[in-house]
Every structure is written in C-alpha cells, then in structure tokens.
C-alpha positions as CSV (number, residue, x, y, z in Angstrom):
1,M,100.8,59.8,142.4
2,A,98.6,62.9,142.0
3,G,100.1,65.7,139.8
4,H,102.7,63.4,138.2
5,C,103.1,64.8,134.6
6,G,102.4,61.4,133.0
7,T,99.0,60.9,134.6
8,T,97.4,64.4,134.3
9,P,94.2,64.7,132.3
10,V,96.1,66.6,129.6
11,A,98.8,63.9,129.4
12,V,96.2,61.2,129.1
13,M,94.4,63.1,126.3
14,L,97.7,63.7,124.5
15,A,98.6,60.0,124.7
16,K,95.2,59.1,123.3
17,I,95.7,61.6,120.4
18,A,99.2,60.2,119.7
19,T,97.8,56.6,119.2
20,A,94.4,57.3,117.7
21,D,93.5,56.3,114.2
22,R,92.2,58.7,111.6
23,A,88.5,58.0,112.3
24,A,89.0,58.8,116.0
25,L,90.9,62.0,115.2
26,L,88.2,63.1,112.9
27,D,85.5,62.5,115.5
28,Q,87.6,64.4,118.1
29,W,88.1,67.3,115.7
30,T,84.3,67.5,115.1
31,G,83.6,67.4,118.8
32,I,86.0,70.3,119.5
33,H,85.3,72.5,116.4
34,G,81.6,71.6,115.8
35,K,82.3,70.7,112.2
36,P,84.4,68.1,110.4
37,P,88.0,69.1,109.4
38,P,89.0,69.8,105.8
39,K,89.4,66.6,103.9
40,S,93.0,67.3,103.0
41,L,94.4,67.3,106.6
42,S,96.8,64.5,107.3
43,V,96.8,62.3,110.4
44,S,100.0,64.0,111.5
45,F,98.5,67.5,111.2
46,L,95.3,66.4,113.0
47,R,97.4,65.1,115.9
48,I,99.3,68.3,116.1
49,A,96.2,70.5,115.9
50,L,94.2,68.4,118.4
51,S,97.2,68.4,120.8
52,Y,97.3,72.2,120.6
53,D,93.6,72.4,121.2
54,V,93.8,70.2,124.3
55,Q,96.8,72.2,125.7
56,A,95.2,75.6,124.9
57,A,92.0,74.6,126.7
58,A,93.9,73.3,129.7
59,S,95.9,76.6,129.9
60,K,92.9,78.8,129.4
61,G,93.7,79.6,125.8
62,P,96.4,80.9,123.6
63,S,99.0,83.4,124.8
64,A,98.4,87.2,124.8
65,R,101.0,87.5,122.0
66,V,99.1,85.0,119.8
67,L,95.8,86.7,120.4
68,R,97.4,90.1,119.6
69,D,98.9,88.8,116.3
70,L,95.6,87.2,115.4
71,K,93.7,90.4,116.1
72,R,96.2,92.4,113.9
73,Q,95.7,89.9,111.1
74,T,91.9,89.9,111.2
75,T,91.4,93.7,111.6
76,G,93.4,94.5,108.4
77,N,96.2,96.2,110.3
78,A,98.8,93.9,108.9
79,V,99.3,91.6,105.9
80,A,100.1,88.0,106.5
81,T,102.4,86.0,104.3
82,A,101.4,82.5,103.1
83,S,103.2,81.1,106.0
84,G,101.1,83.2,108.4
85,N,103.9,85.5,109.5
86,L,103.1,89.2,109.8
87,C,105.1,91.4,107.4
88,A,105.2,95.1,107.4
89,P,102.9,95.9,110.3
90,G,100.8,99.0,109.5
91,L,100.1,98.0,105.9
92,K,96.6,97.2,105.0
93,P,94.9,96.0,101.9
94,G,94.6,98.8,99.4
95,D,97.8,100.6,100.4
96,Q,100.3,101.1,97.6
97,L,104.1,101.1,97.7
98,L,106.1,103.0,95.1
99,R,109.7,102.3,94.4
100,T,111.8,103.6,91.6
101,W,114.6,101.3,90.5
102,N,116.9,101.7,87.5
103,G,114.7,104.4,86.1
104,Y,111.4,102.4,86.3
105,T,108.8,103.1,89.0
106,Y,107.2,100.0,90.5
107,R,103.7,100.4,92.0
108,V,102.8,97.5,94.4
109,T,99.3,97.2,95.8
110,V,98.9,95.5,99.2
111,T,96.1,92.8,99.0
112,E,94.7,90.2,101.4
113,A,96.9,87.6,99.6
114,G,100.1,89.6,99.7
115,F,101.6,92.2,97.3
116,D,100.4,92.7,93.7
117,L,102.9,93.9,91.1
118,E,101.5,94.1,87.6
119,G,99.0,91.3,88.1
120,R,101.3,88.9,89.9
121,V,100.9,88.4,93.7
122,W,103.9,88.0,95.9
123,T,103.6,86.7,99.4
124,S,106.9,88.3,100.5
125,L,108.2,91.8,100.1
126,S,111.7,90.4,100.1
127,G,110.9,88.0,97.2
128,L,109.4,90.9,95.4
129,A,112.5,93.1,96.0
130,R,114.7,90.2,94.7
131,H,112.5,90.0,91.6
132,I,112.9,93.7,90.9
133,T,116.6,94.0,91.6
134,G,118.0,90.5,91.0
135,A,119.7,90.6,94.3
136,H,118.9,89.8,97.9
137,W,117.2,92.7,99.7
138,S,115.2,93.1,102.9
139,G,111.8,93.8,101.3
140,P,110.6,96.2,104.0
141,R,113.9,98.1,103.8
142,F,113.8,98.1,99.9
143,F,110.4,99.7,100.0
144,G,111.3,102.2,102.8
145,L,109.2,100.7,105.5
146,T,112.0,100.4,108.1
147,G,114.2,102.9,109.8
148,R,113.5,106.0,111.8
149,R,111.1,107.7,109.4
150,Q,107.6,107.6,110.9
151,E,105.8,109.8,108.4
152,P,105.4,109.1,104.6
153,R,107.7,111.1,102.3
154,T,106.3,114.4,101.3
155,R,108.6,114.8,98.3
156,P,108.4,112.8,95.1
157,A,110.3,109.5,94.9
158,V,113.9,110.0,93.7
159,Q,115.4,107.3,91.4
160,D,116.5,104.3,93.4
161,Q,114.8,105.6,96.5
162,P,111.7,104.0,98.1
163,A,108.4,105.9,98.6
164,V,105.2,104.8,100.3
165,S,101.7,106.1,99.4
166,A,98.3,105.2,100.9
C-alpha cells in the first residue's frame, strides 16, 4: 500500500535506527555529518539525533522558528543557557547588568557561558537572582529586563531597583 505510514522511506529508516547497534549508529552518524560523533554520546542519544536528522532531511530541514533561534544564538544577539534555551533576548556577551540590593551594587557581565558575578558564572539569571536575594525571583524581572521600558535607565540605579548598562 503506497503512502502507508509504516512503509515510507522515513519510517523504514527510523525502524533501522531503532534496532541498530552502536557500530551501525556510529557509521550512520559519520555518513550524515562527515565526521565521527563525540565519544561520550550514548546509544540512546545517537538514536534520537539520527532520527531527527532523517526527519529533518525528509521535511526539507528544521522549522523557521528553530532556524531563527539558532541564528540569534550564533550572532551574539542572545545568550543561551546550558540547556540551550534563550534567555534575555537582546543581551550579548560584554553587556553588563547592574542591580543594587540591600545596599550592595552587583555588577553582572554577560558572557558566552552565561552571567559572570564576581568570577562565578551562572547559566540562569533566575538562579543568580536567587543567590543574591535568597528568594525566588524571575531573573529578567529582577535585573529590569522585562516590562514596558524599552530604553535603558538614564538616572543612576536606586537602592533595590534594577539598572542595565552596556
């Protein structure tokens, strides 16, 4: 039966991936990517990644949203967390966030790896805000990155008020 979902070329490839041993998965990875995968990848991850590759190729590539997010990440227009999620779009490495809390001004530098505060790198603004305050905060909100304000503050930071500088 032509067109039946269980017999399409993609379905056949996915079935082969699901039952392949590690050596076959490594060969397939090398065939698709032109180089062997990192040694630390598990068989389970190889199956997931190769299944994605097969489906993306069959559908003519990743979605426009995925491509847009990748472009933002690779052009420095956003910082990605360790999990790959975009946080605080518009920030780029080298930007600095200033926040005064309980009489102390914290200067956070945006880096490729996340957010540097006094030599310690945080992958999450919310985790950093929790470290500073001891309470749960939305990190972007704590640092004044959300809301209606589109321009940076022109007045100095007031105690317990966020400020952003570039």
